[in-house]
C-alpha positions in Angstrom: 0.1 0.1 -0.2 2.8 2.4 0.4 3.8 1.9 -3.2 0.4 3.5 -3.9 0.4 6.0 -1.7 3.6 7.0 -2.8 2.2 7.1 -6.4 -0.8 9.5 -5.6 1.8 11.5 -3.4 4.0 12.2 -6.5 0.8 12.8 -8.6 -0.4 15.2 -6.0 3.1 17.0 -5.9 2.9 17.4 -9.7 -0.4 18.3 -10.3 -1.8 19.9 -7.3 1.0 21.1 -5.1 -0.9 23.8 -3.4 -4.3 22.0 -2.9 -7.2 20.9 -4.6 -10.3 22.6 -5.6 -13.5 21.8 -3.4 -16.8 21.7 -5.6 -20.3 21.4 -4.6 -22.4 18.5 -6.2 -24.5 20.8 -8.0 -21.4 22.6 -9.9 -20.1 19.0 -10.8 -23.1 16.6 -11.6 -26.8 16.7 -13.0 -29.3 15.9 -10.3 -32.6 13.9 -11.4 -35.2 12.0 -9.1 -37.0 8.6 -9.7 -40.6 7.9 -10.7 -43.2 6.6 -9.0 -43.7 2.8 -9.7 -46.1 0.3 -7.9 -45.6 -3.5 -7.4 -48.6 -3.9 -9.7 -46.7 -1.7 -12.4 -43.4 -4.0 -12.0 -45.5 -7.1 -12.3 -47.3 -5.8 -15.5 -44.0 -4.7 -17.1 -41.8 -7.6 -15.8 -38.5 -7.8 -17.7 -34.9 -8.1 -17.4 -33.8 -4.3 -16.6 -33.2 -3.5 -12.7 -35.3 -1.0 -11.1 -33.4 0.4 -7.9 -35.4 2.0 -4.9 -34.7 2.8 -1.2 -33.6 -0.3 0.3 -29.8 -1.5 0.5 -30.3 -5.3 0.4 -29.7 -7.0 -2.9 -28.0 -3.7 -4.4 -31.2 -1.9 -4.0 -33.2 -3.9 -6.7 -36.6 -3.2 -6.0 -37.9 -5.4 -9.1 -37.1 -5.8 -13.0 -39.2 -4.2 -15.9 -39.1 -4.4 -19.8 -37.7 -0.7 -20.2 -35.2 1.5 -18.5 -34.7 5.3 -18.1 -31.0 5.6 -17.7 -28.3 3.9 -19.6 -24.5 4.5 -18.6 -22.4 5.5 -15.6 -24.6 7.0 -12.8 -24.8 7.1 -9.2 -28.0 6.8 -7.1 -28.7 7.6 -3.5 -31.5 6.7 -1.2 -33.5 10.1 -0.5 -36.1 8.6 2.0 -36.1 6.3 5.0 -33.9 4.2 7.3 -31.2 4.0 4.7 -31.3 7.8 3.4 -27.9 8.9 2.2 -26.4 5.5 1.0 -24.6 5.7 -2.1 -24.6 3.3 -4.9 -22.2 3.2 -8.3 -24.5 2.1 -11.2 -23.3 1.3 -14.7 -25.6 0.1 -17.8 -29.5 0.3 -18.2 -31.8 0.9 -15.2 -34.6 2.8 -13.7 -35.1 4.3 -10.2 -38.1 4.8 -8.1 -39.4 8.2 -6.6 -37.2 7.5 -3.5 -33.9 7.4 -5.3 -31.7 10.3 -6.3 -29.3 10.3 -9.6 -26.3 11.9 -10.2 -24.5 12.1 -13.7 -21.1 14.0 -13.8 -21.7 16.9 -16.0 -17.7 17.1 -17.2 -15.1 14.6 -18.2 -12.7 15.6 -15.2 -14.8 13.6 -12.7 -14.5 9.8 -12.2 -17.9 8.8 -11.0 -16.2 5.9 -9.3 -14.2 8.4 -7.3 -17.5 10.7 -6.5 -19.2 7.3 -5.3 -16.1 6.6 -2.8 -16.2 10.4 -1.5 -20.1 10.8 -1.1 -20.3 7.6 0.8 -17.9 8.9 3.6 -19.8 12.3 3.8 -23.6 11.7 2.7 -25.2 10.3 5.8 -24.0 13.7 7.6 -26.4 15.6 5.4 -29.4 13.5 6.3 -32.3 15.1 8.2 -34.4 13.1 10.6 -37.0 15.7 10.7 -40.8 14.1 11.4 -39.5 10.6 12.3 -38.5 10.2 8.3 -35.0 10.5 7.5 -34.5 12.5 4.3 -31.8 13.9 2.0 -33.5 15.6 -0.9 -31.8 17.1 -4.0 -31.5 20.6 -2.8 -29.6 19.3 0.2 -27.3 16.9 -2.2 -26.5 19.5 -4.5 -24.6 21.6 -1.7 -22.6 19.0 -0.5 -18.9 20.0 -1.2 -16.2 17.6 -1.8 -12.5 17.6 -2.8 -12.0 17.2 -6.8 -8.3 16.4 -7.2 -7.1 16.1 -10.8 -8.6 13.4 -12.8 -5.2 11.4 -12.5 -5.3 11.4 -9.0 -9.0 10.3 -8.7 -8.5 7.4 -11.2 -5.4 6.2 -9.0 -7.2 6.3 -5.6 -10.1 4.5 -7.3 -8.0 1.6 -8.5 -6.7 1.1 -4.9 -10.1 1.2 -3.2 -11.5 -1.1 -5.8 -8.7 -3.2 -5.0 -9.9 -3.7 -1.3 -14.0 -3.6 -2.2 -13.1 -6.7 -4.4 -11.2 -8.3 -1.7 -14.0 -7.6 0.6 -16.5 -9.1 -1.7 -14.6 -12.2 -2.3 -14.3 -12.8 1.5 -18.2 -12.2 1.7 -18.7 -14.6 -0.7 -16.5 -17.3 0.9 -17.9 -16.7 4.1 -21.5 -17.2 2.7 -20.4 -20.4 1.2 -18.9 -21.8 4.1 -21.8 -21.1 6.0 -23.8 -22.9 3.8 -21.6 -26.1 4.1 -21.5 -25.5 7.5 -25.3 -25.8 7.6 -25.1 -29.0 5.3 -22.6 -30.9 7.7 -24.6 -29.8 10.9 -27.8 -31.6 9.6 -26.1 -34.4 7.9 -24.0 -35.3 11.1 -27.5 -36.0 13.1 -28.9 -38.3 10.7 -26.7 -41.0 11.9 -27.9 -44.5 11.1 -27.5 -47.6 13.4 -27.8 -45.6 16.6 -30.4 -45.4 19.2 -32.5 -42.4 18.9 -34.2 -41.0 22.2 -36.5 -38.3 23.2 -34.4 -35.3 25.4 -36.8 -36.1 28.2 -35.8 -39.7 28.3 -32.0 -38.4 28.2 -32.2 -35.5 31.1 -34.2 -33.5 32.8 -35.4 -29.7 32.5 -35.2 -26.8 34.8 -37.2 -23.8 34.2 -35.1 -20.4 35.2 -36.7 -17.6 37.5 -37.5 -14.3 36.3 -35.1 -11.3 36.8 -35.2 -8.0 34.6 -32.3 -6.0 32.7 -32.3 -3.5 35.6 -31.0 -6.1 38.0 -27.7 -6.9 35.9 -24.7 -5.4 37.3 -21.2 -5.0 36.4 -19.8 -7.8 38.9 -21.0 -10.4 40.8 -22.9 -13.6 40.0 -23.1 -14.9 36.3 -26.2 -14.8 34.7 -27.5 -15.4 31.3 -30.7 -13.2 30.3 -32.6 -14.8 27.6 -32.3 -11.8 25.3 -28.5 -12.6 25.4 -29.2 -16.2 23.7 -29.9 -14.5 20.3 -27.1 -11.5 20.2 -24.2 -12.4 22.4 -24.0 -16.2 22.7 -23.2 -19.2 20.1 -22.5 -22.7 20.9 -20.9 -22.9 24.2 -19.7 -20.3 26.9 -17.2 -20.3 29.7 -18.3 -16.8 31.0 -21.0 -14.5 30.9 -21.7 -11.0 29.7 -24.1 -10.1 32.8 -24.0 -10.5 36.6 -26.5 -10.3 39.6 -25.9 -9.3 43.0 -25.5 -12.5 45.0 -28.4 -11.7 47.5 -30.7 -11.8 44.5 -29.0 -14.7 42.8 -29.7 -16.8 45.9 -33.6 -16.8 45.0 -33.3 -17.8 41.6 -32.2 -21.3 39.6 -28.8 -22.1 38.0 -27.4 -24.1 35.4 -24.4 -26.1 36.2 -21.3 -27.3 34.4 -22.2 -29.2 31.1 -26.1 -28.0 31.3 -27.2 -26.9 27.9 -29.2 -23.8 28.4 -32.1 -23.4 26.0 -34.1 -20.3 25.2 -38.3 -20.8 25.5 -39.3 -17.7 24.5 -38.8 -14.9 22.0 -40.4 -12.9 18.8 -40.6 -15.3 16.2 -41.1 -19.1 15.9 -37.4 -19.1 14.8 -35.8 -17.7 18.1 -37.1 -20.6 20.1 -34.7 -23.5 21.0 -31.3 -21.7 20.3 -29.0 -23.2 23.0 -25.7 -22.8 24.7 -23.8 -25.3 26.1 -22.5 -24.0 29.9 -18.6 -25.0 30.3 -18.0 -22.1 32.9 -16.2 -23.1 36.5 -19.2 -21.7 38.6 -22.9 -22.1 38.4 -24.7 -19.5 36.2 -28.2 -18.0 37.2 -30.8 -18.3 34.0 -33.6 -16.4 32.9 -37.2 -18.0 33.2 -37.4 -17.6 29.5 -34.7 -20.4 29.7 -34.4 -24.0 30.8 -31.5 -25.8 31.5 -31.1 -29.2 30.2 -29.4 -31.5 32.3 -27.9 -34.8 30.7 -25.0 -37.2 30.3 -24.2 -36.5 26.7 -21.2 -34.4 25.3 -22.9 -30.9 26.0 -21.8 -29.2 22.4 -23.3 -32.3 20.8 -26.4 -31.5 22.4 -25.9 -27.6 21.6 -25.1 -28.3 17.9 -28.0 -30.6 17.8 -30.2 -27.6 18.6 -29.1 -26.0 15.6 -30.3 -28.3 13.1 -33.3 -28.7 10.8 -34.1 -31.8 12.5 -34.8 -30.6 15.9 -36.4 -27.3 14.8 -39.0 -29.3 12.9 -39.9 -31.5 15.9 -40.4 -28.5 18.1 -42.2 -26.6 15.7 -45.6 -27.9 16.5 -45.2 -27.2 20.6 -44.5 -23.5 20.1 -47.4 -21.1 20.8 -47.3 -18.1 18.9 -48.4 -14.8 19.8 -46.9 -11.3 20.7 -44.4 -13.6 22.4 -43.9 -17.0 21.2 -42.7 -19.9 23.7 -42.4 -23.7 24.0 -42.5 -25.4 27.5 -40.6 -28.3 28.9 -42.9 -30.8 27.4 -42.6 -29.6 24.0 -38.8 -30.2 24.4 -38.7 -33.2 26.2 -40.5 -34.9 22.8 -37.9 -33.6 20.3 -35.7 -37.0 19.4 -32.1 -37.0 19.1 -29.4 -39.6 18.0 -27.2 -41.0 20.8 -23.9 -42.4 19.2 -21.4 -43.7 21.8 -19.8 -40.5 23.6 -16.3 -41.2 21.2 -18.5 -40.5 18.1 -20.0 -37.4 19.8 -17.0 -36.1 20.5 -15.6 -36.6 16.8 -18.7 -34.7 15.5 -18.3 -31.8 18.0 -14.3 -31.6 16.9 -15.1 -31.2 13.1 -18.5 -28.8 13.9 -16.3 -26.6 16.2 -13.6 -26.1 13.1 -16.5 -25.0 11.1 -18.1 -23.0 13.8 -14.8 -21.2 14.1 -14.5 -20.5 10.6 -17.8 -19.0 9.9 -19.0 -17.4 13.5 -15.7 -16.6 15.7 -14.9 -13.1 15.5 -11.5 -13.5 16.8 -10.5 -16.3 14.2 -11.2 -17.5 10.8 -13.4 -15.6 7.9 -15.0 -13.1 10.1 -11.9 -12.0 11.6 -10.3 -11.6 8.2 -13.2 -9.7 6.8 -13.2 -7.5 9.9 -9.8 -6.7 9.4 -10.2 -5.9 5.8 -12.8 -3.3 6.6 -10.7 -1.6 9.0 -8.0 -1.6 6.4 -10.2 -0.2 4.1 -11.8 2.3 6.1 -8.2 3.7 7.2 -7.0 4.1 3.9 -10.4 5.5 2.4 -10.0 8.1 5.0 -6.2 8.6 4.1 -6.9 8.7 0.2 -9.9 11.0 0.4 -8.4 13.9 2.6 -7.3 16.5 0.9 -5.9 20.3 1.6 -7.9 22.7 0.0 -6.6 25.2 -2.4 -6.1 28.7 -1.4 -6.6 31.4 -4.1 -4.8 34.8 -3.7 -7.0 37.6 -3.1 -7.2 39.8 -6.3 
């Protein structure tokens, strides 16, 4: 990277030693808005050309129609809603809805990709959250001032940042492929032949936790797990907790012991129910009343991985009561049948799945760690590469 920086520094020294011009978007771009297109319109005019809207998923594609309004290199930005200010580079034939803005470079001295990178760093600052609906309208966009170095500098910066975004996209694709592979293996490992299949209720017992609230949680004390943390913080197993309770309160509650699997029994959706974490901590852990501690004699991680399988999810689905909050009781969990191979085979399955889990889920190792490092590196260099001294003009 120092080689690239050196090349850019040489270009800046040669082409703009006294700083660069700062220009408003309105000076360098034509600005347009999209048109209203309903889902019925998309259905009646279905085709191959993308229509971009306000969302950011799937590259902002709202649908596809048989005509197009624009053809070439443009930027679009989200004008309204939660993603207001999001910037997208477009190249080809497409259309946009009324919650998208459009930028087209007026002159040849603007690299539209460079503009996309630099606008992405500043546009969110200009979003207004008035009336509860975030917005960045055309009249605001046109006044945003950005540095505009000579075209050769813009192009060199784009080359570097494109390399970063390509590497990031490749890592994201690999991570997604590994996740699918992980899901395949985790489901196939629990379709074991020639072993006993037993209901969880025969293998062990379910003990429900007792209620405590988030305001009971303190910075130090007796380890505890609140059911909400099961979705956001814990994965397959844990040795330490995020939260703690005062000892006098903890004495009145219920705990899970080493080797127990803590299973969440309430959530906002059916898919939330049944997530589990094997407790491998040195001390007991207090559990919330929306959780069960499953005490058993199997490998704890073997049970915890089983809770992620389609086999388990399908078995408990019929026992989940759904409403504002979905939930399951111990009887429903007890009926789920699990394959029970010898302990050596359980350990072998766990060892393989641990490697996959680390690769796709552990933010300190594997692909997530590499992806995080790439993103940090990209943001660091983007900040350095897109920071310019403004050119000073002598007073006449």
